C-alpha positions as semicolon CSV with decimal commas, in nm:
position;residue;x (nm);y (nm);z (nm)
1;X;3,239;-7,939;8,359
2;X;3,327;-8,140;8,666
3;X;3,180;-8,116;9,013
4;X;3,391;-8,090;9,326
5;X;3,329;-8,417;9,511
6;X;3,324;-8,262;9,860
7;X;3,093;-7,977;9,759
8;X;2,853;-8,211;9,579
9;X;2,842;-8,464;9,862
10;X;2,789;-8,186;10,116
11;X;2,493;-8,052;9,917
12;X;2,348;-8,403;9,892
13;X;2,382;-8,465;10,267
14;X;2,243;-8,121;10,353
15;X;1,938;-8,193;10,142
16;X;1,899;-8,532;10,305
17;X;1,857;-8,724;9,982
18;X;2,045;-9,010;9,823
19;X;2,205;-9,031;9,481
20;X;1,935;-9,281;9,391
21;X;1,659;-9,035;9,481
22;X;1,820;-8,753;9,281
23;X;1,872;-8,986;8,984
24;X;1,508;-9,096;8,994
25;X;1,385;-8,735;9,010
26;X;1,597;-8,637;8,712
27;X;1,546;-8,962;8,520
28;X;1,924;-9,022;8,506
29;X;2,088;-9,350;8,599
30;X;2,217;-9,376;8,955
31;X;2,557;-9,475;8,825
32;X;2,575;-9,163;8,605
33;X;2,468;-8,933;8,891
34;X;2,723;-9,097;9,118
35;X;3,002;-9,043;8,868
36;X;2,897;-8,679;8,819
37;X;2,877;-8,606;9,192
38;X;3,213;-8,774;9,253
39;X;3,378;-8,558;8,987
40;X;3,466;-8,868;8,785
41;X;3,265;-8,762;8,482
42;X;3,262;-8,440;8,286
43;X;2,902;-8,331;8,235
44;X;2,725;-8,075;8,021
45;X;2,622;-7,736;8,156
46;X;2,255;-7,834;8,115
47;X;2,296;-8,151;8,320
48;X;2,496;-7,962;8,581
49;X;2,215;-7,706;8,615
50;X;1,955;-7,983;8,654
51;X;2,155;-8,161;8,924
52;X;2,231;-7,836;9,107
53;X;1,863;-7,740;9,102
54;X;1,765;-8,082;9,238
55;X;2,017;-8,026;9,519
56;X;1,889;-7,674;9,585
57;X;2,219;-7,504;9,504
58;X;2,377;-7,324;9,210
59;X;2,619;-7,476;8,963
60;X;2,890;-7,245;9,098
61;X;2,839;-7,400;9,442
62;X;2,932;-7,740;9,299
63;X;3,198;-7,666;9,037
64;X;3,553;-7,782;9,071
65;X;3,777;-7,484;9,152
């Protein structure tokens, strides 16, 4: 699964957190979170759910159309 870059960045900005903060909360590397949020990396459903929850949105809110 890939995230839509605009949707993911919007959720991050709305929450007021940085990629580094999300990565630290989830115990993922900042580089990995950045690649996932930019849609550069295909991620598992489980990881997508964890990131979406940390951003306060659903996976469907972030998925690439």
